[in-house]
Backbone bond lengths (Angstrom), bond angles and torsions (degrees), N, CA, C in turn:
res aa  C-N    CA-C-N  psi(-1)  N-CA   C-N-CA  omega(-1)  CA-C   N-CA-C  phi
1 M - - - 1.454 - - 1.517 109.30 -
2 P 1.328 120.39 126.42 1.452 121.83 -178.26 1.518 111.38 -68.59
3 I 1.309 116.28 132.93 1.457 121.35 -177.05 1.524 109.67 -89.79
4 L 1.345 116.37 126.70 1.458 120.61 176.04 1.515 111.45 -96.51
5 G 1.305 117.95 -36.93 1.443 117.85 -179.16 1.511 110.97 166.33
6 V 1.311 116.37 153.52 1.458 121.36 174.52 1.518 106.37 -81.72
7 V 1.322 117.20 113.54 1.453 120.49 -175.92 1.523 112.60 -104.85
8 A 1.320 118.28 -2.10 1.454 121.11 172.84 1.510 108.60 -155.14
9 S 1.319 116.63 130.69 1.454 118.99 178.00 1.518 109.49 -156.68
10 S 1.308 116.23 158.99 1.461 120.74 173.62 1.515 108.18 -147.76
11 I 1.313 116.42 155.80 1.463 121.75 -178.93 1.513 108.50 -122.77
12 S 1.308 116.54 134.74 1.456 121.26 179.53 1.516 109.34 -143.90
13 G 1.329 115.91 164.20 1.456 120.00 176.47 1.511 111.47 107.06
14 S 1.324 116.01 -173.59 1.458 122.26 -179.19 1.514 109.88 -89.76
15 K 1.321 116.27 177.58 1.459 120.34 177.55 1.513 111.39 -63.84
16 A 1.316 117.56 -28.24 1.462 119.74 -175.89 1.527 112.26 -78.14
17 A 1.318 117.67 -29.56 1.459 119.70 -177.60 1.513 108.92 -143.06
18 L 1.311 116.97 120.19 1.451 122.41 -178.67 1.518 109.39 -119.20
19 T 1.317 115.74 150.09 1.457 121.01 173.33 1.519 108.77 -131.63
20 V 1.336 117.04 154.49 1.448 121.70 176.60 1.527 108.74 -129.16
21 D 1.307 115.71 149.75 1.449 122.85 166.88 1.522 106.75 -100.35
22 Y 1.332 117.85 136.62 1.461 118.24 -176.10 1.520 111.93 -137.04
23 L 1.329 113.61 154.41 1.461 122.99 171.58 1.513 106.92 -133.69
24 V 1.342 117.21 117.59 1.458 123.22 -179.21 1.523 107.81 -111.82
25 V 1.339 116.52 129.40 1.459 122.25 -175.04 1.518 109.38 -113.63
26 A 1.336 117.12 135.99 1.461 122.54 178.58 1.513 110.02 -112.17
27 G 1.351 116.64 142.50 1.458 121.51 179.99 1.522 111.48 -79.53
28 G 1.330 115.43 152.48 1.464 121.23 176.37 1.509 111.56 -83.95
29 G 1.329 116.39 172.68 1.452 122.17 177.94 1.520 111.74 -77.45
30 G 1.317 115.84 156.10 1.456 120.61 179.25 1.528 111.99 -74.11
31 G 1.338 116.60 155.38 1.444 121.98 178.61 1.512 111.65 -81.05
32 G 1.324 117.62 162.84 1.459 122.80 176.82 1.513 111.55 -82.20
33 S 1.305 116.87 164.75 1.457 122.08 179.80 1.524 109.55 -105.97
34 G 1.312 116.23 151.79 1.452 121.57 177.94 1.518 111.27 -76.90
35 Y 1.327 116.35 171.16 1.464 122.27 -179.59 1.526 109.58 -100.82
36 S 1.338 115.56 115.82 1.469 122.73 176.05 1.523 112.37 52.46
37 G 1.310 116.92 31.22 1.451 121.02 177.62 1.518 114.37 72.81
38 Q 1.347 118.58 8.99 1.459 121.11 -175.17 1.524 112.88 -102.01
39 N 1.310 117.17 -23.85 1.461 120.28 -178.39 1.523 109.52 -124.22
40 N 1.309 116.27 146.21 1.443 120.89 177.91 1.529 110.47 -77.04
41 G 1.312 116.28 143.14 1.451 119.73 176.49 1.521 112.17 -77.03
42 G 1.323 115.63 165.89 1.457 120.32 177.70 1.511 111.95 -75.57
43 G 1.299 116.97 156.15 1.452 121.99 -179.98 1.513 112.15 -73.81
44 G 1.314 116.65 158.87 1.460 121.39 178.09 1.525 112.03 -77.70
45 G 1.324 115.24 160.79 1.447 120.21 177.94 1.520 111.34 -76.21
46 A 1.303 116.37 155.80 1.465 121.66 -178.10 1.518 110.64 -74.20
47 G 1.319 115.66 151.24 1.458 120.77 173.20 1.522 110.63 -82.09
48 G 1.313 115.78 -173.70 1.456 121.08 178.57 1.512 110.31 -148.73
49 Y 1.331 117.55 175.10 1.455 120.89 179.02 1.521 109.26 -152.09
50 R 1.325 114.22 163.51 1.459 121.06 175.73 1.526 107.54 -143.05
51 T 1.318 117.35 134.49 1.452 120.95 -178.82 1.526 109.29 -139.67
52 A 1.323 115.96 151.83 1.462 120.92 178.11 1.519 108.85 -162.71
53 S 1.301 115.79 162.25 1.463 122.95 177.74 1.514 109.72 -119.90
54 G 1.324 115.66 153.97 1.453 120.57 174.21 1.506 115.10 72.24
55 F 1.344 118.14 28.75 1.461 121.56 178.06 1.538 108.89 -75.70
56 S 1.314 118.25 123.39 1.460 122.29 -173.80 1.531 111.44 -76.64
57 V 1.321 116.12 136.15 1.462 122.02 175.26 1.526 107.93 -131.46
58 A 1.329 115.24 159.11 1.461 120.89 -178.23 1.521 110.68 -101.80
59 T 1.333 116.39 150.57 1.451 120.12 174.62 1.528 110.44 -70.49
60 N 1.335 115.78 159.52 1.467 122.46 179.00 1.525 112.47 57.89
61 T 1.315 116.32 32.53 1.456 122.02 179.64 1.516 109.15 -126.49
62 S 1.335 116.62 137.06 1.458 121.30 176.97 1.526 110.16 -84.81
63 Y 1.327 115.74 134.54 1.460 121.39 175.59 1.518 107.95 -117.94
64 S 1.321 115.78 123.83 1.464 120.74 -171.92 1.512 111.54 -120.23
65 V 1.320 114.99 164.58 1.457 124.05 176.52 1.515 107.81 -114.05
66 T 1.340 117.91 127.09 1.451 122.95 176.12 1.514 109.11 -116.39
67 V 1.311 116.96 126.57 1.462 121.49 -176.75 1.521 109.71 -74.30
68 G 1.325 116.86 134.40 1.444 122.52 -178.96 1.520 112.72 -99.61
69 A 1.327 115.98 -171.05 1.457 121.87 -178.24 1.516 110.12 -58.79
70 G 1.322 115.97 139.79 1.454 121.32 -177.86 1.509 113.02 101.48
71 G 1.347 117.58 -21.84 1.458 120.59 179.01 1.515 111.84 77.76
72 S 1.323 115.89 173.75 1.463 121.59 179.40 1.519 109.43 -145.74
73 P 1.340 118.50 132.99 1.464 120.63 179.30 1.522 113.70 -76.24
74 T 1.330 117.93 -13.87 1.457 119.89 -177.55 1.530 109.94 -155.38
75 I 1.313 116.01 152.03 1.468 123.32 169.99 1.512 106.65 -115.84
76 D 1.315 117.18 122.22 1.458 122.43 -173.18 1.525 110.56 -118.35
77 F 1.326 116.63 123.29 1.461 122.41 171.39 1.531 106.13 -107.33
78 T 1.323 117.26 118.26 1.457 120.97 -175.31 1.519 111.25 -124.72
79 S 1.327 115.13 166.54 1.476 122.42 -179.82 1.517 111.00 52.05
80 I 1.329 116.66 44.24 1.467 121.57 179.49 1.527 108.51 -73.12
81 P 1.327 119.29 123.62 1.474 120.41 -179.02 1.520 110.79 -72.26
82 G 1.333 115.80 154.62 1.460 120.41 -178.97 1.506 113.44 -94.22
83 T 1.324 118.39 34.63 1.467 122.57 -172.45 1.523 113.34 -97.82
84 Y 1.322 118.62 5.33 1.458 122.10 -179.95 1.526 109.87 -117.16
85 T 1.319 116.47 170.98 1.466 121.13 177.73 1.527 110.64 -90.12
86 H 1.311 116.98 -46.34 1.467 122.64 -179.93 1.521 109.53 -132.52
87 L 1.320 115.56 166.30 1.459 122.41 173.47 1.517 109.70 -121.94
88 Q 1.317 116.05 153.80 1.466 121.04 174.49 1.530 108.49 -140.52
89 I 1.338 115.64 135.63 1.463 121.95 174.14 1.516 107.74 -117.40
90 R 1.333 116.29 130.29 1.453 122.55 176.06 1.535 108.14 -116.66
91 A 1.309 116.11 133.43 1.465 118.75 -174.18 1.522 111.18 -143.55
92 F 1.323 115.48 144.61 1.461 123.80 166.77 1.517 106.10 -130.58
93 F 1.337 117.46 130.14 1.459 117.79 -170.10 1.524 112.50 -156.36
94 L 1.317 113.81 160.10 1.453 124.61 167.86 1.522 107.65 -117.58
95 T 1.333 117.16 156.15 1.453 120.94 174.56 1.524 109.70 -121.75
96 S 1.325 115.75 154.49 1.464 120.88 -177.80 1.513 112.79 -76.04
97 V 1.345 117.84 -16.00 1.464 123.48 178.58 1.521 107.67 -124.38
98 A 1.316 117.65 130.48 1.462 122.09 -176.02 1.516 111.42 -71.67
99 D 1.340 115.10 152.91 1.467 123.35 171.97 1.525 111.83 57.41
100 R 1.321 116.14 52.72 1.462 122.04 178.15 1.521 109.93 -107.15
101 S 1.333 116.37 153.74 1.456 120.17 169.80 1.527 108.73 -88.90
102 F 1.310 116.16 154.56 1.460 119.54 175.78 1.509 108.48 -124.34
103 R 1.330 115.97 147.04 1.454 122.59 -163.48 1.527 110.50 -140.94
104 Y 1.347 115.53 173.27 1.443 119.56 173.71 1.521 109.67 -144.81
105 T 1.322 116.55 157.49 1.456 122.88 166.81 1.524 108.31 -127.10
106 M 1.335 115.38 154.50 1.449 122.37 178.01 1.519 109.51 -109.43
107 N 1.320 116.46 134.35 1.465 121.96 177.44 1.523 112.05 52.28
108 S 1.347 115.86 31.52 1.471 122.82 178.56 1.523 112.74 60.48
109 D 1.327 117.54 23.83 1.462 122.46 178.68 1.516 109.56 -80.74
110 T 1.326 117.84 116.19 1.465 122.76 177.75 1.518 111.45 -113.31
111 G 1.328 117.23 18.05 1.452 120.72 172.98 1.522 110.37 -76.54
112 T 1.330 117.09 170.14 1.474 121.80 -178.36 1.527 109.83 -81.21
113 N 1.333 115.04 64.12 1.460 122.01 -174.03 1.522 113.04 -116.92
114 Y 1.339 117.26 22.25 1.455 121.63 -177.48 1.525 110.34 -125.65
115 A 1.314 115.05 154.45 1.470 122.03 172.44 1.517 107.68 -143.30
116 S 1.337 116.30 148.32 1.463 121.44 -178.20 1.509 110.76 -143.14
117 H 1.341 115.99 152.18 1.469 120.50 166.37 1.520 107.84 -140.68
118 Y 1.348 116.13 160.54 1.450 119.21 -169.87 1.519 111.21 -148.38
119 L 1.336 114.51 160.05 1.460 125.03 171.00 1.516 105.85 -134.30
120 R 1.350 117.60 127.07 1.463 121.56 -171.35 1.519 109.96 -138.40
121 G 1.342 117.39 136.92 1.453 122.28 177.28 1.514 111.35 -137.99
122 N 1.335 115.89 149.08 1.465 120.54 179.47 1.528 112.81 -123.35
123 G 1.325 117.80 15.89 1.456 121.88 -178.70 1.512 113.35 94.51
124 A 1.333 116.99 -16.98 1.460 121.25 179.59 1.525 112.02 -122.97
125 T 1.315 117.24 -40.01 1.453 122.54 -178.74 1.515 110.82 -131.37
126 V 1.315 115.16 157.52 1.462 122.19 176.85 1.525 108.61 -125.07
127 T 1.316 116.60 134.29 1.462 121.29 176.26 1.518 109.15 -126.38
128 A 1.327 115.56 154.77 1.457 121.80 177.92 1.515 108.99 -147.48
129 G 1.308 116.39 155.20 1.451 120.27 179.93 1.497 111.41 -179.61
130 G 1.315 115.69 -172.01 1.448 120.87 179.90 1.514 111.26 -165.16
131 D 1.319 115.30 162.72 1.462 122.16 179.58 1.524 108.95 -142.88
132 A 1.331 115.23 145.59 1.468 121.79 175.83 1.515 109.60 -121.15
133 S 1.335 115.74 169.82 1.466 122.42 178.10 1.525 111.80 54.22
134 L 1.331 116.18 43.60 1.447 121.52 177.80 1.532 110.66 -89.84
135 A 1.328 116.34 158.13 1.454 121.56 176.03 1.525 111.65 -96.56
136 F 1.342 117.02 15.49 1.467 123.30 -177.83 1.518 108.42 -166.70
137 G 1.318 116.59 164.12 1.455 121.87 171.10 1.514 109.34 -98.99
138 Y 1.332 116.98 142.17 1.467 121.22 179.41 1.524 110.24 -84.92
139 L 1.335 115.85 142.39 1.456 122.25 171.51 1.523 111.26 -113.57
140 G 1.326 118.10 -17.14 1.459 120.73 179.36 1.504 111.80 139.83
141 A 1.327 115.78 -160.21 1.467 121.81 179.77 1.522 109.08 -137.21
142 T 1.326 116.11 153.79 1.456 121.35 178.17 1.528 109.73 -85.82
143 V 1.312 116.21 164.63 1.453 120.09 173.18 1.531 109.26 -69.84
144 N 1.321 116.68 162.71 1.464 121.14 -177.57 1.523 110.51 -78.67
145 S 1.323 116.20 61.74 1.450 120.64 -175.21 1.519 109.34 -165.05
146 T 1.323 117.87 147.12 1.455 122.14 170.59 1.526 111.06 -99.44
147 T 1.339 116.39 3.87 1.461 122.27 -176.76 1.523 112.06 -99.84
148 Y 1.330 117.00 -38.83 1.465 122.06 -177.37 1.521 110.25 -99.13
149 G 1.325 115.37 135.71 1.450 120.25 -173.59 1.513 114.00 -82.63
150 S 1.309 115.29 165.45 1.455 124.44 173.29 1.525 108.24 -122.46
151 A 1.322 115.94 164.46 1.465 120.24 -179.21 1.520 109.37 -145.85
152 F 1.326 115.88 154.25 1.468 119.67 172.39 1.512 110.14 -149.76
153 V 1.335 115.01 156.20 1.461 123.95 168.56 1.520 106.01 -127.83
154 I 1.317 117.44 120.44 1.465 121.45 -179.83 1.522 109.06 -117.84
155 D 1.325 115.47 131.11 1.459 122.78 174.08 1.522 108.24 -105.65
156 I 1.317 116.20 126.80 1.468 122.70 178.71 1.513 106.64 -111.66
157 L 1.325 116.27 111.50 1.454 122.34 -166.27 1.534 111.78 -91.37
158 D 1.342 115.11 137.87 1.474 121.50 175.24 1.525 111.35 49.21
159 Y 1.328 116.29 47.05 1.462 121.63 -171.44 1.528 113.82 -64.76
160 A 1.342 116.93 -24.61 1.469 120.47 -177.43 1.528 112.59 -100.16
161 N 1.314 118.02 0.73 1.464 122.50 -179.04 1.522 109.09 -75.66
162 T 1.324 118.02 120.69 1.467 122.11 -177.00 1.521 112.54 -94.15
163 S 1.332 117.75 13.74 1.467 121.11 -179.87 1.524 112.72 -111.60
164 K 1.334 118.45 6.64 1.451 120.26 -176.12 1.521 110.63 -150.02
165 Y 1.350 115.35 157.57 1.455 121.27 169.75 1.527 108.85 -67.28
166 K 1.327 116.34 159.72 1.461 120.70 -174.62 1.535 110.93 -102.48
167 T 1.317 116.16 130.54 1.464 121.69 178.78 1.520 109.97 -115.57
168 S 1.319 114.72 151.96 1.459 121.00 176.30 1.521 109.14 -138.15
169 R 1.314 115.88 154.68 1.463 121.70 173.69 1.517 107.33 -131.59
170 C 1.312 115.38 138.80 1.457 119.84 -173.85 1.514 110.07 -135.38
171 L 1.323 116.50 125.31 1.458 123.55 171.84 1.518 107.48 -103.90
172 S 1.328 116.96 121.08 1.462 120.40 -176.75 1.519 109.97 -139.09
173 G 1.322 114.93 165.14 1.450 119.04 178.50 1.510 111.43 178.47
174 G 1.323 115.00 176.58 1.448 120.70 178.22 1.517 110.90 -165.47
175 D 1.314 115.76 155.72 1.451 121.98 178.98 1.526 108.75 -121.16
176 A 1.342 117.02 138.69 1.466 121.46 -178.59 1.522 110.21 -124.37
177 N 1.333 116.98 42.12 1.458 122.17 174.43 1.534 111.55 58.65
178 G 1.322 115.13 58.49 1.459 120.45 179.73 1.506 113.69 121.49
179 S 1.303 117.41 -18.02 1.460 122.86 173.48 1.517 107.78 -134.82
180 G 1.312 116.35 175.13 1.450 119.90 -179.54 1.505 110.97 156.08
181 Y 1.321 116.69 -163.58 1.453 120.63 -175.43 1.515 109.72 -164.23
182 A 1.323 115.35 164.68 1.455 123.39 166.22 1.519 106.80 -136.09
183 Q 1.316 116.91 144.68 1.465 118.47 -176.64 1.517 111.03 -150.84
184 L 1.316 114.37 151.31 1.458 122.68 177.97 1.524 107.48 -123.33
185 Y 1.326 116.20 122.65 1.463 122.36 177.94 1.516 109.79 -117.37
186 S 1.322 116.15 143.00 1.450 122.43 170.58 1.521 107.85 -127.14
187 S 1.330 116.49 133.76 1.460 119.99 -176.97 1.523 110.50 -131.68
188 L 1.323 115.30 154.26 1.455 123.17 179.78 1.522 108.94 -126.38
189 W 1.331 116.80 129.25 1.457 121.74 169.84 1.512 107.04 -105.04
190 M 1.317 117.39 115.81 1.461 122.47 -173.22 1.526 110.69 -84.65
191 N 1.336 114.13 71.63 1.453 121.83 -179.77 1.524 107.54 -155.93
192 T 1.321 117.25 139.55 1.463 120.53 -178.77 1.528 113.03 -92.92
193 A 1.315 118.00 -1.22 1.470 121.00 -178.24 1.523 110.86 -65.58
194 A 1.320 117.03 147.75 1.464 121.28 172.51 1.528 108.60 -66.21
195 I 1.322 116.01 138.85 1.473 120.66 -178.68 1.535 109.06 -81.17
196 N 1.326 115.87 123.89 1.465 119.93 175.40 1.525 112.69 -122.46
197 T 1.325 117.49 -5.99 1.460 121.53 179.77 1.527 109.28 -143.07
198 I 1.326 117.53 135.17 1.458 122.89 175.39 1.523 107.81 -130.11
199 N 1.322 116.57 126.69 1.466 122.60 177.73 1.523 108.63 -114.67
200 V 1.312 117.08 125.27 1.464 123.24 -179.79 1.531 108.10 -116.15
201 Y 1.349 117.33 132.77 1.465 118.87 -175.06 1.531 110.62 -158.76
202 P 1.348 118.29 153.38 1.459 121.15 170.42 1.523 109.56 -81.38
203 N 1.342 117.14 156.79 1.462 117.92 -177.42 1.522 112.45 -69.37
204 T 1.328 119.33 -27.66 1.455 123.01 169.64 1.523 108.39 -142.10
205 G 1.331 117.12 158.93 1.445 120.53 178.28 1.515 112.98 77.95
206 N 1.331 114.82 -165.14 1.456 122.81 -176.40 1.520 111.50 -122.95
207 F 1.325 115.86 159.38 1.454 119.92 159.59 1.528 107.02 -72.60
208 S 1.324 116.38 132.84 1.451 120.42 -173.67 1.528 111.61 -83.90
209 Q 1.329 114.46 169.05 1.462 121.06 179.71 1.524 111.91 -55.55
210 Y 1.324 115.42 142.26 1.462 126.05 179.53 1.524 113.91 78.81
211 S 1.333 118.40 -1.80 1.463 119.17 170.71 1.523 108.94 -59.84
212 S 1.332 116.01 143.84 1.463 119.83 -173.75 1.526 110.10 -132.01
213 F 1.337 116.50 135.81 1.464 123.27 -179.36 1.538 108.28 -134.42
214 A 1.325 116.77 134.27 1.460 121.25 -179.91 1.518 109.52 -133.48
215 L 1.315 116.38 132.71 1.463 123.71 178.82 1.528 109.85 -105.39
216 Y 1.331 116.24 131.59 1.465 122.63 179.15 1.523 109.54 -121.65
217 G 1.324 116.84 143.67 1.455 122.67 169.01 1.515 109.43 -101.45
218 I 1.335 116.88 135.20 1.470 122.07 -177.46 1.525 108.70 -115.93
219 K 1.306 116.48 122.56 1.459 122.06 -179.25 1.518 111.32 -73.51
C-alpha cells in the first residue's frame, strides 16, 4: 500500500522505550477519461489505510514520512509531545503543479494569525518582502518545474513555551538545471499555545511521490 503520510501519532513511555500510535493513508487510483468529450470516464479506485497502537520506536532516531503513489495534498505531524526545546523539519519534495508556494499551519489554526517576511535570490536578482494577517506561515516556493525537486529546513523555536508567540525560520531552495533560487523565510504564529500539530502543504496541487519529510525534536 503506498504511504502518503502519518496523519496521526502520539508518543508515550520513558526515554528508554517509546511507542507511537499511527494512521497511514494510501491514495486511490486515478479515474479514466472520456472519448472526445462524449463519454464519461471511469471512476478512480478507492484508497486505503492502516492503523495500529503501541508501535515501538527507538530514541535518537529520525522517523520520516515518504509520499507514495497518488501524491498527498498535505503532510501532517500530530500529537507532538512537549518534551523538547525546539523542532526541526527537513524535507525534499516535488509538487504536481510547477511554481507553487508551500506553507504550514500550527495546531490546525487557519485564522489570520500569521506573519512572514522573506529574502530570495536566483543568482541574478534579489527580492525581499513581507506579509501580515496571513492564514498560514510561508515556507517558500518551488522551482518552476514538476521535474526538479525543492528542499527546506525549518526550525520552530520554543514550540512548547506557553508564554510567547511562536517563531520559525526556514532555509529553502531548488535547482532546475541552470536556474533556481535560494530563500530565507521567517514566520510568526501569534498564539502562545504549545504546538502539538504541524500541517505542511502546497497552495495548490499535491506533494508528488517520493517526497520525504522528517520531524526532529531538539533538546
